[in-house]
N, CA, C and O atoms as CSV, one atom per row, in Angstrom:
chain,resi,resn,atom,element,x,y,z
A,1,UNK,N,N,40.758,52.200,-15.368
A,1,UNK,CA,C,41.199,53.494,-15.859
A,1,UNK,C,C,40.450,53.795,-17.155
A,1,UNK,O,O,40.438,52.964,-18.064
A,2,UNK,N,N,39.828,54.962,-17.254
A,2,UNK,CA,C,39.108,55.320,-18.490
A,2,UNK,C,C,40.049,55.314,-19.693
A,2,UNK,O,O,41.248,55.560,-19.564
A,3,UNK,N,N,39.486,55.029,-20.858
A,3,UNK,CA,C,40.276,54.896,-22.075
A,3,UNK,C,C,41.030,56.184,-22.398
A,3,UNK,O,O,42.172,56.125,-22.856
A,4,UNK,N,N,40.422,57.337,-22.171
A,4,UNK,CA,C,41.083,58.620,-22.446
A,4,UNK,C,C,42.338,58.767,-21.580
A,4,UNK,O,O,43.367,59.255,-22.048
A,5,UNK,N,N,42.247,58.350,-20.338
A,5,UNK,CA,C,43.397,58.430,-19.428
A,5,UNK,C,C,44.496,57.472,-19.890
A,5,UNK,O,O,45.680,57.795,-19.794
A,6,UNK,N,N,44.113,56.302,-20.388
A,6,UNK,CA,C,45.093,55.353,-20.913
A,6,UNK,C,C,45.814,55.944,-22.112
A,6,UNK,O,O,47.030,55.801,-22.237
A,7,UNK,N,N,45.065,56.617,-23.010
A,7,UNK,CA,C,45.682,57.256,-24.172
A,7,UNK,C,C,46.686,58.315,-23.727
A,7,UNK,O,O,47.794,58.386,-24.258
A,8,UNK,N,N,46.299,59.136,-22.753
A,8,UNK,CA,C,47.198,60.176,-22.259
A,8,UNK,C,C,48.466,59.572,-21.681
A,8,UNK,O,O,49.558,60.098,-21.895
A,9,UNK,N,N,48.331,58.475,-20.951
A,9,UNK,CA,C,49.488,57.797,-20.379
A,9,UNK,C,C,50.419,57.304,-21.478
A,9,UNK,O,O,51.639,57.442,-21.379
A,10,UNK,N,N,49.843,56.736,-22.512
A,10,UNK,CA,C,50.639,56.252,-23.645
A,10,UNK,C,C,51.382,57.412,-24.293
A,10,UNK,O,O,52.575,57.307,-24.576
A,11,UNK,N,N,50.685,58.512,-24.526
A,11,UNK,CA,C,51.309,59.662,-25.192
A,11,UNK,C,C,52.393,60.290,-24.338
A,11,UNK,O,O,53.431,60.696,-24.862
A,12,UNK,N,N,52.176,60.378,-23.044
A,12,UNK,CA,C,53.213,60.926,-22.173
A,12,UNK,C,C,54.445,60.036,-22.168
A,12,UNK,O,O,55.570,60.534,-22.116
A,13,UNK,N,N,54.246,58.735,-22.222
A,13,UNK,CA,C,55.388,57.836,-22.251
A,13,UNK,C,C,56.087,57.858,-23.608
A,13,UNK,O,O,57.232,57.424,-23.725
A,14,UNK,N,N,55.401,58.363,-24.632
A,14,UNK,CA,C,55.981,58.426,-25.975
A,14,UNK,C,C,56.808,59.685,-26.199
A,14,UNK,O,O,57.394,59.846,-27.270
A,15,UNK,N,N,56.871,60.582,-25.216
A,15,UNK,CA,C,57.621,61.829,-25.390
A,15,UNK,C,C,59.053,61.565,-25.831
A,15,UNK,O,O,59.533,62.165,-26.793
A,16,UNK,N,N,59.730,60.673,-25.131
A,16,UNK,CA,C,61.129,60.395,-25.458
A,16,UNK,C,C,61.266,59.745,-26.827
A,16,UNK,O,O,62.214,60.032,-27.559
A,17,UNK,N,N,60.337,58.880,-27.173
A,17,UNK,CA,C,60.377,58.222,-28.480
A,17,UNK,C,C,60.196,59.242,-29.597
A,17,UNK,O,O,60.922,59.210,-30.591
A,18,UNK,N,N,59.242,60.138,-29.442
A,18,UNK,CA,C,58.997,61.171,-30.460
A,18,UNK,C,C,60.197,62.110,-30.546
A,18,UNK,O,O,60.612,62.478,-31.644
A,19,UNK,N,N,60.758,62.502,-29.403
A,19,UNK,CA,C,61.943,63.370,-29.406
A,19,UNK,C,C,63.099,62.683,-30.139
A,19,UNK,O,O,63.805,63.319,-30.922
A,20,UNK,N,N,63.289,61.393,-29.886
A,20,UNK,CA,C,64.331,60.631,-30.573
A,20,UNK,C,C,64.083,60.625,-32.081
A,20,UNK,O,O,65.013,60.811,-32.866
A,21,UNK,N,N,62.839,60.413,-32.482
A,21,UNK,CA,C,62.503,60.401,-33.911
A,21,UNK,C,C,62.787,61.751,-34.554
A,21,UNK,O,O,63.271,61.805,-35.685
A,22,UNK,N,N,62.495,62.847,-33.850
A,22,UNK,CA,C,62.774,64.178,-34.389
A,22,UNK,C,C,64.286,64.382,-34.543
A,22,UNK,O,O,64.747,64.936,-35.541
A,23,UNK,N,N,65.050,63.928,-33.541
A,23,UNK,CA,C,66.506,64.096,-33.584
A,23,UNK,C,C,67.143,63.267,-34.700
A,23,UNK,O,O,68.151,63.671,-35.280
A,24,UNK,N,N,66.561,62.127,-34.994
A,24,UNK,CA,C,67.134,61.204,-35.983
A,24,UNK,C,C,66.260,61.108,-37.235
A,24,UNK,O,O,66.248,60.088,-37.925
A,25,UNK,N,N,65.538,62.177,-37.509
A,25,UNK,CA,C,64.561,62.200,-38.595
A,25,UNK,C,C,65.132,61.722,-39.920
A,25,UNK,O,O,64.560,60.838,-40.558
A,26,UNK,N,N,66.237,62.286,-40.335
A,26,UNK,CA,C,66.788,61.945,-41.647
A,26,UNK,C,C,67.179,60.470,-41.731
A,26,UNK,O,O,66.897,59.808,-42.730
A,27,UNK,N,N,67.819,59.962,-40.698
A,27,UNK,CA,C,68.218,58.553,-40.693
A,27,UNK,C,C,67.001,57.634,-40.722
A,27,UNK,O,O,66.976,56.645,-41.454
A,28,UNK,N,N,66.000,57.969,-39.923
A,28,UNK,CA,C,64.785,57.150,-39.861
A,28,UNK,C,C,64.064,57.170,-41.200
A,28,UNK,O,O,63.639,56.125,-41.692
A,29,UNK,N,N,63.923,58.354,-41.796
A,29,UNK,CA,C,63.241,58.438,-43.080
A,29,UNK,C,C,64.000,57.671,-44.160
A,29,UNK,O,O,63.388,57.027,-45.012
A,30,UNK,N,N,65.316,57.736,-44.128
A,30,UNK,CA,C,66.115,56.991,-45.104
A,30,UNK,C,C,65.926,55.494,-44.915
A,30,UNK,O,O,65.725,54.763,-45.885
A,31,UNK,N,N,65.990,55.037,-43.674
A,31,UNK,CA,C,65.859,53.610,-43.406
A,31,UNK,C,C,64.453,53.080,-43.696
A,31,UNK,O,O,64.290,51.913,-44.052
A,32,UNK,N,N,63.434,53.937,-43.543
A,32,UNK,CA,C,62.059,53.507,-43.791
A,32,UNK,C,C,61.581,53.793,-45.212
A,32,UNK,O,O,60.452,53.453,-45.566
A,33,UNK,N,N,62.430,54.413,-46.026
A,33,UNK,CA,C,62.040,54.745,-47.400
A,33,UNK,C,C,61.946,53.479,-48.259
A,33,UNK,O,O,62.332,52.391,-47.833
A,34,UNK,N,N,61.429,53.648,-49.466
A,34,UNK,CA,C,61.318,52.518,-50.398
A,34,UNK,C,C,62.670,51.874,-50.675
A,34,UNK,O,O,62.745,50.666,-50.903
A,35,UNK,N,N,63.728,52.659,-50.656
A,35,UNK,CA,C,65.078,52.131,-50.886
A,35,UNK,C,C,65.817,51.902,-49.574
A,35,UNK,O,O,67.033,51.713,-49.572
A,36,UNK,N,N,65.105,51.919,-48.477
A,36,UNK,CA,C,65.714,51.799,-47.159
A,36,UNK,C,C,66.060,50.359,-46.806
A,36,UNK,O,O,66.283,49.516,-47.676
A,37,UNK,N,N,66.095,50.110,-45.524
A,37,UNK,CA,C,66.502,48.818,-44.989
A,37,UNK,C,C,65.279,48.121,-44.397
A,37,UNK,O,O,64.808,48.488,-43.321
A,38,UNK,N,N,64.771,47.116,-45.105
A,38,UNK,CA,C,63.578,46.397,-44.639
A,38,UNK,C,C,63.832,45.722,-43.292
A,38,UNK,O,O,62.901,45.513,-42.515
A,39,UNK,N,N,65.080,45.386,-43.020
A,39,UNK,CA,C,65.394,44.779,-41.718
A,39,UNK,C,C,65.133,45.763,-40.588
A,39,UNK,O,O,64.696,45.368,-39.508
A,40,UNK,N,N,65.402,47.056,-40.833
A,40,UNK,CA,C,65.135,48.097,-39.834
A,40,UNK,C,C,63.637,48.160,-39.550
A,40,UNK,O,O,63.220,48.162,-38.391
A,41,UNK,N,N,62.834,48.210,-40.603
A,41,UNK,CA,C,61.381,48.238,-40.440
A,41,UNK,C,C,60.912,46.991,-39.685
A,41,UNK,O,O,60.122,47.089,-38.746
A,42,UNK,N,N,61.400,45.831,-40.097
A,42,UNK,CA,C,60.985,44.580,-39.453
A,42,UNK,C,C,61.390,44.539,-37.985
A,42,UNK,O,O,60.658,43.998,-37.156
A,43,UNK,N,N,62.546,45.104,-37.658
A,43,UNK,CA,C,62.988,45.146,-36.259
A,43,UNK,C,C,62.060,46.035,-35.436
A,43,UNK,O,O,61.637,45.656,-34.344
A,44,UNK,N,N,61.742,47.222,-35.965
A,44,UNK,CA,C,60.803,48.112,-35.270
A,44,UNK,C,C,59.453,47.414,-35.112
A,44,UNK,O,O,58.846,47.447,-34.041
A,45,UNK,N,N,59.001,46.793,-36.176
A,45,UNK,CA,C,57.703,46.121,-36.174
A,45,UNK,C,C,57.668,45.001,-35.123
A,45,UNK,O,O,56.752,44.952,-34.302
A,46,UNK,N,N,58.652,44.114,-35.148
A,46,UNK,CA,C,58.671,42.982,-34.218
A,46,UNK,C,C,58.780,43.467,-32.773
A,46,UNK,O,O,58.063,42.984,-31.897
A,47,UNK,N,N,59.669,44.410,-32.528
A,47,UNK,CA,C,59.846,44.936,-31.179
A,47,UNK,C,C,58.562,45.587,-30.685
A,47,UNK,O,O,58.176,45.404,-29.531
A,48,UNK,N,N,57.903,46.342,-31.549
A,48,UNK,CA,C,56.655,47.017,-31.169
A,48,UNK,C,C,55.538,46.019,-30.884
A,48,UNK,O,O,54.800,46.172,-29.910
A,49,UNK,N,N,55.411,45.007,-31.721
A,49,UNK,CA,C,54.385,43.967,-31.483
A,49,UNK,C,C,54.653,43.255,-30.163
A,49,UNK,O,O,53.740,43.065,-29.360
A,50,UNK,N,N,55.911,42.858,-29.938
A,50,UNK,CA,C,56.267,42.163,-28.696
A,50,UNK,C,C,55.962,43.034,-27.479
A,50,UNK,O,O,55.409,42.555,-26.489
A,51,UNK,N,N,56.325,44.315,-27.560
A,51,UNK,CA,C,56.106,45.234,-26.443
A,51,UNK,C,C,54.603,45.444,-26.216
A,51,UNK,O,O,54.147,45.461,-25.072
A,52,UNK,N,N,53.845,45.602,-27.283
A,52,UNK,CA,C,52.397,45.787,-27.159
A,52,UNK,C,C,51.782,44.575,-26.470
A,52,UNK,O,O,50.995,44.726,-25.535
A,53,UNK,N,N,52.133,43.376,-26.923
A,53,UNK,CA,C,51.563,42.161,-26.340
A,53,UNK,C,C,51.978,41.996,-24.879
A,53,UNK,O,O,51.179,41.563,-24.049
A,54,UNK,N,N,53.219,42.337,-24.571
A,54,UNK,CA,C,53.687,42.237,-23.182
A,54,UNK,C,C,52.905,43.195,-22.291
A,54,UNK,O,O,52.468,42.819,-21.203
A,55,UNK,N,N,52.731,44.426,-22.749
A,55,UNK,CA,C,51.997,45.407,-21.949
A,55,UNK,C,C,50.513,45.046,-21.838
A,55,UNK,O,O,49.904,45.237,-20.785
A,56,UNK,N,N,49.941,44.532,-22.912
A,56,UNK,CA,C,48.518,44.172,-22.902
A,56,UNK,C,C,48.235,43.085,-21.871
A,56,UNK,O,O,47.182,43.089,-21.233
A,57,UNK,N,N,49.159,42.170,-21.709
A,57,UNK,CA,C,48.926,41.074,-20.767
A,57,UNK,C,C,49.134,41.499,-19.316
A,57,UNK,O,O,48.757,40.764,-18.403
A,58,UNK,N,N,49.731,42.680,-19.084
A,58,UNK,CA,C,49.941,43.129,-17.712
A,58,UNK,C,C,48.896,44.130,-17.240
A,58,UNK,O,O,48.911,44.540,-16.080
A,59,UNK,N,N,47.987,44.527,-18.132
A,59,UNK,CA,C,46.948,45.482,-17.748
A,59,UNK,C,C,45.902,44.796,-16.868
A,59,UNK,O,O,45.555,43.635,-17.085
A,60,UNK,N,N,45.410,45.529,-15.882
A,60,UNK,CA,C,44.393,44.994,-14.975
A,60,UNK,C,C,43.167,44.491,-15.722
A,60,UNK,O,O,42.621,43.438,-15.392
A,61,UNK,N,N,42.737,45.239,-16.724
A,61,UNK,CA,C,41.505,44.905,-17.430
A,61,UNK,C,C,41.625,43.618,-18.247
A,61,UNK,O,O,40.609,43.081,-18.689
A,62,UNK,N,N,42.844,43.112,-18.456
A,62,UNK,CA,C,43.016,41.895,-19.247
A,62,UNK,C,C,43.369,40.677,-18.400
A,62,UNK,O,O,43.442,39.563,-18.918
A,63,UNK,N,N,43.587,40.879,-17.107
A,63,UNK,CA,C,43.975,39.741,-16.284
A,63,UNK,C,C,42.823,38.745,-16.169
A,63,UNK,O,O,41.676,39.123,-15.932
A,64,UNK,N,N,43.147,37.487,-16.336
A,64,UNK,CA,C,42.160,36.425,-16.225
A,64,UNK,C,C,41.350,36.179,-17.482
A,64,UNK,O,O,40.509,35.281,-17.498
A,65,UNK,N,N,41.576,36.945,-18.531
A,65,UNK,CA,C,40.828,36.755,-19.772
A,65,UNK,C,C,41.428,35.580,-20.541
A,65,UNK,O,O,42.640,35.503,-20.746
A,66,UNK,N,N,40.568,34.685,-20.952
A,66,UNK,CA,C,40.981,33.530,-21.759
A,66,UNK,C,C,40.385,33.689,-23.145
A,66,UNK,O,O,39.171,33.818,-23.301
A,67,UNK,N,N,41.251,33.678,-24.153
A,67,UNK,CA,C,40.794,33.829,-25.528
A,67,UNK,C,C,40.768,32.474,-26.218
A,67,UNK,O,O,41.642,31.633,-26.009
A,68,UNK,N,N,39.749,32.283,-27.041
A,68,UNK,CA,C,39.712,31.083,-27.875
A,68,UNK,C,C,40.808,31.235,-28.933
A,68,UNK,O,O,41.369,32.319,-29.095
A,69,UNK,N,N,41.110,30.161,-29.645
A,69,UNK,CA,C,42.160,30.240,-30.661
A,69,UNK,C,C,41.788,31.241,-31.752
A,69,UNK,O,O,42.660,31.944,-32.262
A,70,UNK,N,N,40.511,31.315,-32.116
A,70,UNK,CA,C,40.082,32.281,-33.129
A,70,UNK,C,C,40.186,33.705,-32.592
A,70,UNK,O,O,40.636,34.601,-33.306
A,71,UNK,N,N,39.776,33.925,-31.347
A,71,UNK,CA,C,39.884,35.247,-30.746
A,71,UNK,C,C,41.350,35.677,-30.661
A,71,UNK,O,O,41.680,36.832,-30.929
A,72,UNK,N,N,42.219,34.747,-30.288
A,72,UNK,CA,C,43.654,35.054,-30.197
A,72,UNK,C,C,44.200,35.425,-31.573
A,72,UNK,O,O,44.985,36.365,-31.698
A,73,UNK,N,N,43.789,34.692,-32.602
A,73,UNK,CA,C,44.215,34.989,-33.967
A,73,UNK,C,C,43.769,36.393,-34.367
A,73,UNK,O,O,44.561,37.174,-34.895
A,74,UNK,N,N,42.495,36.713,-34.113
A,74,UNK,CA,C,41.970,38.033,-34.451
A,74,UNK,C,C,42.659,39.135,-33.640
A,74,UNK,O,O,42.920,40.219,-34.161
A,75,UNK,N,N,42.949,38.860,-32.384
A,75,UNK,CA,C,43.678,39.806,-31.538
A,75,UNK,C,C,45.060,40.073,-32.134
A,75,UNK,O,O,45.464,41.226,-32.285
A,76,UNK,N,N,45.780,39.007,-32.470
A,76,UNK,CA,C,47.122,39.147,-33.049
A,76,UNK,C,C,47.086,39.924,-34.362
A,76,UNK,O,O,47.951,40.765,-34.609
A,77,UNK,N,N,46.097,39.650,-35.202
A,77,UNK,CA,C,45.961,40.365,-36.475
A,77,UNK,C,C,45.755,41.854,-36.217
A,77,UNK,O,O,46.384,42.687,-36.870
A,78,UNK,N,N,44.886,42.195,-35.276
A,78,UNK,CA,C,44.630,43.603,-34.973
A,78,UNK,C,C,45.859,44.299,-34.397
A,78,UNK,O,O,46.108,45.465,-34.703
A,79,UNK,N,N,46.620,43.607,-33.579
A,79,UNK,CA,C,47.866,44.178,-33.053
A,79,UNK,C,C,48.830,44.445,-34.208
A,79,UNK,O,O,49.446,45.509,-34.268
A,80,UNK,N,N,48.961,43.502,-35.108
A,80,UNK,CA,C,49.875,43.674,-36.244
A,80,UNK,C,C,49.466,44.864,-37.114
A,80,UNK,O,O,50.316,45.664,-37.506
A,81,UNK,N,N,48.185,44.986,-37.415
A,81,UNK,CA,C,47.695,46.110,-38.226
A,81,UNK,C,C,47.932,47.424,-37.485
A,81,UNK,O,O,48.373,48.408,-38.080
A,82,UNK,N,N,47.638,47.436,-36.190
A,82,UNK,CA,C,47.839,48.629,-35.373
A,82,UNK,C,C,49.303,49.065,-35.398
A,82,UNK,O,O,49.591,50.247,-35.583
A,83,UNK,N,N,50.216,48.136,-35.216
A,83,UNK,CA,C,51.644,48.473,-35.188
A,83,UNK,C,C,52.097,49.007,-36.545
A,83,UNK,O,O,52.826,49.997,-36.608
A,84,UNK,N,N,51.672,48.362,-37.627
A,84,UNK,CA,C,52.006,48.880,-38.960
A,84,UNK,C,C,51.492,50.316,-39.115
A,84,UNK,O,O,52.207,51.181,-39.620
A,85,UNK,N,N,50.261,50.565,-38.684
A,85,UNK,CA,C,49.672,51.905,-38.793
A,85,UNK,C,C,50.471,52.931,-37.987
A,85,UNK,O,O,50.712,54.041,-38.462
A,86,UNK,N,N,50.877,52.567,-36.784
A,86,UNK,CA,C,51.622,53.501,-35.945
A,86,UNK,C,C,52.985,53.818,-36.549
A,86,UNK,O,O,53.409,54.974,-36.527
A,87,UNK,N,N,53.672,52.830,-37.082
A,87,UNK,CA,C,54.969,53.070,-37.728
A,87,UNK,C,C,54.768,54.002,-38.913
A,87,UNK,O,O,55.514,54.968,-39.076
A,88,UNK,N,N,53.779,53.725,-39.731
A,88,UNK,CA,C,53.507,54.566,-40.900
A,88,UNK,C,C,53.075,55.969,-40.482
A,88,UNK,O,O,53.473,56.948,-41.114
A,89,UNK,N,N,52.270,56.081,-39.431
A,89,UNK,CA,C,51.816,57.387,-38.967
A,89,UNK,C,C,52.998,58.246,-38.523
A,89,UNK,O,O,53.099,59.409,-38.914
A,90,UNK,N,N,53.881,57.690,-37.719
A,90,UNK,CA,C,55.050,58.445,-37.262
A,90,UNK,C,C,55.927,58.814,-38.449
A,90,UNK,O,O,56.442,59.930,-38.512
A,91,UNK,N,N,56.102,57.902,-39.380
A,91,UNK,CA,C,56.896,58.179,-40.577
A,91,UNK,C,C,56.310,59.346,-41.371
A,91,UNK,O,O,57.046,60.225,-41.817
A,92,UNK,N,N,55.004,59.357,-41.546
A,92,UNK,CA,C,54.345,60.454,-42.264
A,92,UNK,C,C,54.477,61.757,-41.486
A,92,UNK,O,O,54.790,62.797,-42.066
A,93,UNK,N,N,54.244,61.710,-40.189
A,93,UNK,CA,C,54.314,62.928,-39.384
A,93,UNK,C,C,55.710,63.533,-39.393
A,93,UNK,O,O,55.849,64.754,-39.323
A,94,UNK,N,N,56.746,62.707,-39.478
A,94,UNK,CA,C,58.115,63.225,-39.518
A,94,UNK,C,C,58.373,64.051,-40.777
A,94,UNK,O,O,59.249,64.916,-40.787
A,95,UNK,N,N,57.622,63.787,-41.822
A,95,UNK,CA,C,57.774,64.567,-43.053
A,95,UNK,C,C,57.349,66.022,-42.845
A,95,UNK,O,O,57.722,66.899,-43.624
A,96,UNK,N,N,56.577,66.272,-41.802
A,96,UNK,CA,C,56.063,67.610,-41.527
A,96,UNK,C,C,56.671,68.207,-40.258
A,96,UNK,O,O,56.076,69.091,-39.641
A,97,UNK,N,N,57.842,67.732,-39.871
A,97,UNK,CA,C,58.426,68.191,-38.613
A,97,UNK,C,C,58.799,69.666,-38.637
A,97,UNK,O,O,58.990,70.271,-37.582
A,98,UNK,N,N,58.905,70.256,-39.830
A,98,UNK,CA,C,59.171,71.687,-39.900
A,98,UNK,C,C,57.920,72.498,-39.557
A,98,UNK,O,O,58.017,73.686,-39.247
A,99,UNK,N,N,56.756,71.866,-39.611
A,99,UNK,CA,C,55.497,72.552,-39.307
A,99,UNK,C,C,54.790,71.984,-38.082
A,99,UNK,O,O,53.850,72.589,-37.567
A,100,UNK,N,N,55.239,70.826,-37.620
A,100,UNK,CA,C,54.627,70.187,-36.450
A,100,UNK,C,C,55.653,70.059,-35.328
A,100,UNK,O,O,56.779,69.613,-35.551
A,101,UNK,N,N,55.261,70.446,-34.151
A,101,UNK,CA,C,56.129,70.278,-32.984
A,101,UNK,C,C,56.000,68.838,-32.480
A,101,UNK,O,O,55.075,68.130,-32.877
A,102,UNK,N,N,56.913,68.398,-31.615
A,102,UNK,CA,C,56.745,67.073,-31.002
A,102,UNK,C,C,55.379,66.923,-30.319
A,102,UNK,O,O,54.776,65.851,-30.357
A,103,UNK,N,N,54.894,68.015,-29.691
A,103,UNK,CA,C,53.567,67.971,-29.076
A,103,UNK,C,C,52.496,67.725,-30.132
A,103,UNK,O,O,51.594,66.915,-29.918
A,104,UNK,N,N,52.586,68.418,-31.278
A,104,UNK,CA,C,51.620,68.223,-32.359
A,104,UNK,C,C,51.620,66.772,-32.839
A,104,UNK,O,O,50.568,66.206,-33.135
A,105,UNK,N,N,52.799,66.185,-32.912
A,105,UNK,CA,C,52.907,64.787,-33.340
A,105,UNK,C,C,52.223,63.882,-32.329
A,105,UNK,O,O,51.455,62.997,-32.705
A,106,UNK,N,N,52.497,64.099,-31.045
A,106,UNK,CA,C,51.840,63.280,-30.012
A,106,UNK,C,C,50.329,63.481,-30.056
A,106,UNK,O,O,49.573,62.524,-29.889
A,107,UNK,N,N,49.883,64.716,-30.280
A,107,UNK,CA,C,48.444,64.983,-30.367
A,107,UNK,C,C,47.834,64.291,-31.579
A,107,UNK,O,O,46.719,63.775,-31.501
A,108,UNK,N,N,48.549,64.275,-32.693
A,108,UNK,CA,C,48.061,63.566,-33.885
A,108,UNK,C,C,47.952,62.069,-33.616
A,108,UNK,O,O,47.009,61.419,-34.067
A,109,UNK,N,N,48.902,61.532,-32.892
A,109,UNK,CA,C,48.843,60.113,-32.528
A,109,UNK,C,C,47.649,59.870,-31.620
A,109,UNK,O,O,46.925,58.889,-31.792
A,110,UNK,N,N,47.437,60.765,-30.646
A,110,UNK,CA,C,46.281,60.651,-29.759
A,110,UNK,C,C,44.989,60.664,-30.561
A,110,UNK,O,O,44.102,59.841,-30.335
A,111,UNK,N,N,44.885,61.605,-31.503
A,111,UNK,CA,C,43.683,61.687,-32.335
A,111,UNK,C,C,43.483,60.397,-33.122
A,111,UNK,O,O,42.362,59.904,-33.245
A,112,UNK,N,N,44.575,59.856,-33.652
A,112,UNK,CA,C,44.504,58.607,-34.410
A,112,UNK,C,C,44.021,57.459,-33.524
A,112,UNK,O,O,43.230,56.623,-33.960
A,113,UNK,N,N,44.496,57.424,-32.294
A,113,UNK,CA,C,44.089,56.362,-31.366
A,113,UNK,C,C,42.641,56.526,-30.922
A,113,UNK,O,O,41.942,55.547,-30.663
A,114,UNK,N,N,42.207,57.765,-30.840
A,114,UNK,CA,C,40.884,58.058,-30.298
A,114,UNK,C,C,39.783,58.050,-31.356
A,114,UNK,O,O,38.642,57.687,-31.068
A,115,UNK,N,N,40.126,58.448,-32.573
A,115,UNK,CA,C,39.141,58.565,-33.641
A,115,UNK,C,C,39.695,57.933,-34.910
A,115,UNK,O,O,40.908,57.857,-35.101
A,116,UNK,N,N,38.803,57.485,-35.762
A,116,UNK,CA,C,39.261,56.943,-37.037
A,116,UNK,C,C,39.719,58.089,-37.929
A,116,UNK,O,O,39.287,59.226,-37.739
A,117,UNK,N,N,40.584,57.809,-38.894
A,117,UNK,CA,C,40.974,58.870,-39.834
A,117,UNK,C,C,39.766,59.497,-40.533
A,117,UNK,O,O,39.772,60.698,-40.799
A,118,UNK,N,N,38.742,58.713,-40.831
A,118,UNK,CA,C,37.541,59.283,-41.455
A,118,UNK,C,C,36.820,60.247,-40.520
A,118,UNK,O,O,36.295,61.266,-40.969
A,119,UNK,N,N,36.791,59.936,-39.226
A,119,UNK,CA,C,36.206,60.863,-38.250
A,119,UNK,C,C,36.949,62.194,-38.281
A,119,UNK,O,O,36.326,63.255,-38.300
A,120,UNK,N,N,38.272,62.140,-38.286
A,120,UNK,CA,C,39.089,63.361,-38.288
A,120,UNK,C,C,38.889,64.147,-39.580
A,120,UNK,O,O,38.771,65.371,-39.543
A,121,UNK,N,N,38.847,63.462,-40.716
A,121,UNK,CA,C,38.627,64.138,-42.000
A,121,UNK,C,C,37.282,64.856,-41.986
A,121,UNK,O,O,37.186,66.011,-42.401
A,122,UNK,N,N,36.255,64.178,-41.513
A,122,UNK,CA,C,34.919,64.807,-41.432
A,122,UNK,C,C,34.920,66.017,-40.512
A,122,UNK,O,O,34.286,67.026,-40.820
A,123,UNK,N,N,35.626,65.933,-39.381
A,123,UNK,CA,C,35.713,67.070,-38.464
A,123,UNK,C,C,36.393,68.263,-39.126
A,123,UNK,O,O,35.944,69.400,-38.979
A,124,UNK,N,N,37.475,68.002,-39.854
A,124,UNK,CA,C,38.207,69.085,-40.513
A,124,UNK,C,C,37.327,69.745,-41.561
A,124,UNK,O,O,37.291,70.971,-41.674
A,125,UNK,N,N,36.620,68.928,-42.322
A,125,UNK,CA,C,35.730,69.463,-43.365
A,125,UNK,C,C,34.599,70.272,-42.740
A,125,UNK,O,O,34.253,71.343,-43.239
A,126,UNK,N,N,34.021,69.768,-41.654
A,126,UNK,CA,C,32.897,70.450,-41.016
A,126,UNK,C,C,33.330,71.749,-40.341
A,126,UNK,O,O,32.512,72.650,-40.156
A,127,UNK,N,N,34.607,71.857,-39.971
A,127,UNK,CA,C,35.103,73.096,-39.354
A,127,UNK,C,C,35.159,74.242,-40.335
A,127,UNK,O,O,35.232,75.404,-39.933
A,128,UNK,N,N,35.124,73.926,-41.634
A,128,UNK,CA,C,35.213,74.992,-42.662
A,128,UNK,C,C,33.890,75.317,-43.247
A,128,UNK,O,O,33.795,76.183,-44.117
């Protein structure tokens, strides 16, 4: 499956998650704030990492792949960084829910997955 199609599948499956975040925006922002509940963040983080790793091992393109211990370490590090970024991205996007629709949020996530933030910044600057 082409990478773009995989991204679309991920975003379509995230509809309910994004809708839930919009409905519970205030609670989520409070729990993720500097004075929030670190256990809440850690629970989201651990659950997301576990789910990512579970899904990654069931994809056709990963079946039969054997990683060395160093490759596995680097893979785990990248998953952890990715999950932290996604939690922070959704948290930031929720701050703009009065100006962004759930679709806009999913599209922003898609853009983040598809392009680096620097790529997006350069595109925005070049559009003007």
